[in-house]
Structure formats: C-alpha cells, structure tokens
C-alpha positions as CSV (number, residue, x, y, z in Angstrom):
1,M,66.1,5.2,-67.8
2,S,67.6,6.6,-64.6
3,L,66.1,6.9,-61.2
4,L,65.9,10.7,-61.7
5,D,63.9,10.3,-64.9
6,T,61.5,7.9,-63.2
7,A,61.0,10.3,-60.3
8,L,60.4,13.3,-62.5
9,E,57.9,11.2,-64.5
10,L,56.0,10.4,-61.4
11,I,56.1,14.0,-60.0
12,D,54.3,16.0,-62.7
13,F,55.2,19.6,-62.5
14,R,52.5,20.5,-65.0
15,S,50.4,22.1,-62.3
16,F,47.3,23.1,-64.3
17,S,46.6,19.6,-65.5
18,N,47.2,18.1,-62.1
19,L,44.1,17.3,-59.9
20,W,46.1,18.0,-56.7
21,F,46.6,21.6,-57.8
22,W,42.9,22.2,-58.1
23,I,42.2,20.4,-54.8
24,A,44.8,22.6,-53.1
25,L,43.2,25.7,-54.7
26,A,39.8,24.8,-53.4
27,A,41.1,24.0,-50.0
28,L,43.1,27.2,-49.8
29,W,40.1,29.4,-50.6
30,S,37.7,27.4,-48.5
31,T,40.0,27.8,-45.5
32,A,40.6,31.4,-46.2
33,S,36.9,32.2,-46.2
34,H,36.1,30.1,-43.2
35,W,38.7,31.5,-40.8
36,V,37.9,35.2,-40.7
37,V,40.8,37.0,-38.9
38,G,41.4,33.7,-37.1
39,V,37.8,33.3,-36.0
40,P,35.7,30.5,-37.5
41,F,32.8,31.9,-39.4
42,D,30.3,29.5,-37.9
43,L,31.1,31.1,-34.5
44,V,30.3,34.5,-36.1
45,R,27.0,33.2,-37.4
46,R,26.0,31.7,-34.0
47,A,26.9,35.0,-32.4
48,A,24.7,36.9,-34.9
49,A,21.9,34.5,-34.1
50,G,22.0,35.6,-30.5
51,E,23.8,32.8,-28.7
52,P,25.4,34.7,-25.7
53,Q,28.3,32.2,-25.3
54,A,29.1,32.4,-29.0
55,L,29.1,36.2,-28.8
56,D,31.5,36.2,-25.9
57,D,33.7,33.6,-27.6
58,M,33.7,35.6,-30.8
59,V,34.7,38.8,-29.1
60,V,37.5,37.2,-27.1
61,L,38.8,35.2,-30.0
62,A,38.7,38.1,-32.4
63,N,40.6,40.3,-30.0
64,I,43.3,37.6,-29.3
65,Q,43.8,36.9,-33.0
66,A,43.8,40.6,-33.9
67,R,46.6,41.3,-31.4
68,R,48.5,38.3,-32.6
69,I,48.2,39.3,-36.3
70,L,49.2,42.9,-35.5
71,F,52.2,41.7,-33.4
72,I,53.4,39.6,-36.3
73,A,52.8,42.4,-38.8
74,D,54.5,45.1,-36.7
75,A,57.4,42.9,-35.6
76,T,58.3,41.5,-39.0
77,G,56.8,44.1,-41.3
78,L,59.8,45.3,-43.2
79,I,61.4,41.8,-43.5
80,S,58.3,40.0,-44.4
81,T,57.4,42.7,-47.0
82,A,60.8,42.5,-48.6
83,L,60.8,38.7,-48.7
84,T,57.2,38.7,-50.1
85,F,58.1,41.0,-52.9
86,F,61.3,39.1,-53.6
87,M,59.2,35.9,-53.8
88,V,56.6,37.5,-56.1
89,T,59.3,38.9,-58.4
90,T,61.1,35.6,-58.5
91,L,57.9,33.6,-59.3
92,T,56.8,36.2,-61.9
93,L,60.2,36.0,-63.7
94,L,60.3,32.2,-63.5
95,G,56.7,31.9,-64.5
96,F,56.4,34.4,-67.3
97,L,59.9,35.0,-68.6
98,Y,61.0,31.4,-68.5
99,W,57.5,29.9,-68.7
100,I,57.9,27.5,-65.8
101,E,54.3,26.3,-65.2
102,F,55.0,25.4,-61.6
103,A,56.1,29.0,-60.8
104,Q,53.0,30.3,-62.6
105,A,50.8,28.1,-60.4
106,L,52.5,29.1,-57.2
107,L,52.2,32.8,-58.2
108,L,48.5,32.4,-58.9
109,L,48.1,30.8,-55.4
110,F,50.4,33.2,-53.5
111,L,49.5,36.6,-55.0
112,P,45.8,36.7,-54.0
113,M,46.7,35.5,-50.6
114,M,48.9,38.6,-50.2
115,V,45.8,40.7,-50.8
116,V,43.9,38.6,-48.2
117,F,46.7,39.1,-45.7
118,W,46.6,42.8,-46.3
119,L,42.9,42.8,-45.8
120,T,43.3,40.8,-42.6
121,V,45.9,43.2,-41.1
122,R,43.6,46.1,-42.0
123,T,40.6,44.4,-40.3
124,A,42.8,43.5,-37.3
125,R,43.7,47.1,-36.8
126,R,40.0,48.0,-36.8
127,I,39.3,45.3,-34.3
128,D,42.2,46.4,-32.0
129,E,40.6,49.9,-31.8
130,G,37.7,48.3,-29.9
131,L,34.3,47.6,-31.2
132,D,31.1,46.6,-29.6
133,P,30.1,43.0,-30.3
134,V,27.5,43.8,-33.0
135,D,29.9,46.0,-35.0
136,L,32.6,43.3,-34.6
137,G,30.3,40.7,-36.1
138,N,29.4,43.0,-38.9
139,L,33.1,43.8,-39.5
140,L,34.0,40.1,-39.6
141,A,31.1,39.4,-42.0
142,Q,32.2,42.3,-44.2
143,H,35.8,41.0,-44.2
144,R,34.6,37.5,-45.2
145,R,32.7,38.9,-48.1
146,M,35.9,40.8,-49.3
147,V,38.0,37.6,-49.0
148,Q,35.3,35.7,-50.9
149,G,35.4,38.4,-53.6
150,V,39.1,38.1,-53.9
151,G,38.7,34.3,-54.0
152,V,36.1,34.4,-56.8
153,V,38.4,36.6,-58.9
154,A,41.5,34.5,-58.1
155,I,39.8,31.2,-58.9
156,F,38.3,32.7,-62.2
157,V,41.7,34.0,-63.3
158,T,43.5,30.8,-62.3
159,S,41.0,28.6,-64.1
160,M,41.0,30.7,-67.2
161,F,44.8,30.8,-67.3
162,G,45.0,27.0,-66.5
163,M,42.6,26.2,-69.3
164,W,44.6,28.4,-71.7
165,I,47.8,26.6,-70.7
166,N,46.2,23.1,-71.0
167,M,44.7,23.9,-74.4
168,N,48.1,25.2,-75.8
169,H,50.0,22.2,-74.4
170,S,50.8,19.6,-77.0
171,A,49.7,16.1,-76.0
172,L,52.5,14.7,-78.2
173,G,55.2,16.5,-76.3
C-alpha cells in the first residue's frame, strides 16, 4: 500500500457521508443568516428594540458594508460573473456527468450562496439609496428572512440528495 493510497483512505471524498460536510453546511447557513449585508443581526434586533447606540451603529455599519459590497460588485462584476458561471458549469459537469460526489457537494454549497450574494447586492443597492433607520431595520430583517428561505430550501435539497446518494452507495464497494 503506497503513501498515496493511505492518504486517500484518510481523506474521504464521499462528502454526503462525511460529518464535516454537514457541519460546514450548518456553519455556512448559520453565518449567512446572522450577517445580514455585513451587519450582525443581533445589532438589528437591539436597534429595533430602541437602543439609540445600536440604531446609530446599525445605520453606519449598514451604509459602510453596502458601499463596500457595491464597490466590489461594480468593480469586478463582469469578471466575477464569468468566473462564477465557469465554476458552476464545471462543478455541474463534474458532479452530474461524471458523478463525482465532491463536485456535487461543492455545487450544493456554492449555488445557493450565489442567490444569497445576488440578494445581498440587491439589498445593498436599496441601502445605498438612503433609508431612514426604521426602514433600514425592516429592510435588513426582510433580507434575513429571504436568506433563511433560501437556506431552508438549500438544506432540504442537499439533505434529500445526500440521503439518496448514501442509500444508493454500496457498503461493499
């Protein structure tokens, strides 16, 4: 048995049966729904409860993050869009034409995050137009609900597909 065989045995690329994949999926969606356009949602909740310092911090942080996101989106829009679609196409072909499970898992992580990024850019454009603090808090809460909706669908699809893959995988090799 060579060193490469030993290393490949230790590094299991069967993603859907790997606990680390599911931990990464949970951490990804937990983080995505907590950081709303770069603003921690607990700050949005404290601002909605009427804390004046939290309200000021939310407005400042939301405007800074919105401008930052829009700068990145506007400066690298064409290149990042082309690379993103190249990556999605590559993962789709590797995952579903050649049935590489690792590519399927990456696609199921990456594709919904593209939707979240699009929602984030759309929300950042609305923030950049200038909103009063109450409307800003409502917009951030609405954005969080949309991200959580995408997350629920993505986790459901990923878990159903992962269970299907695991049930169809032979334990005997």
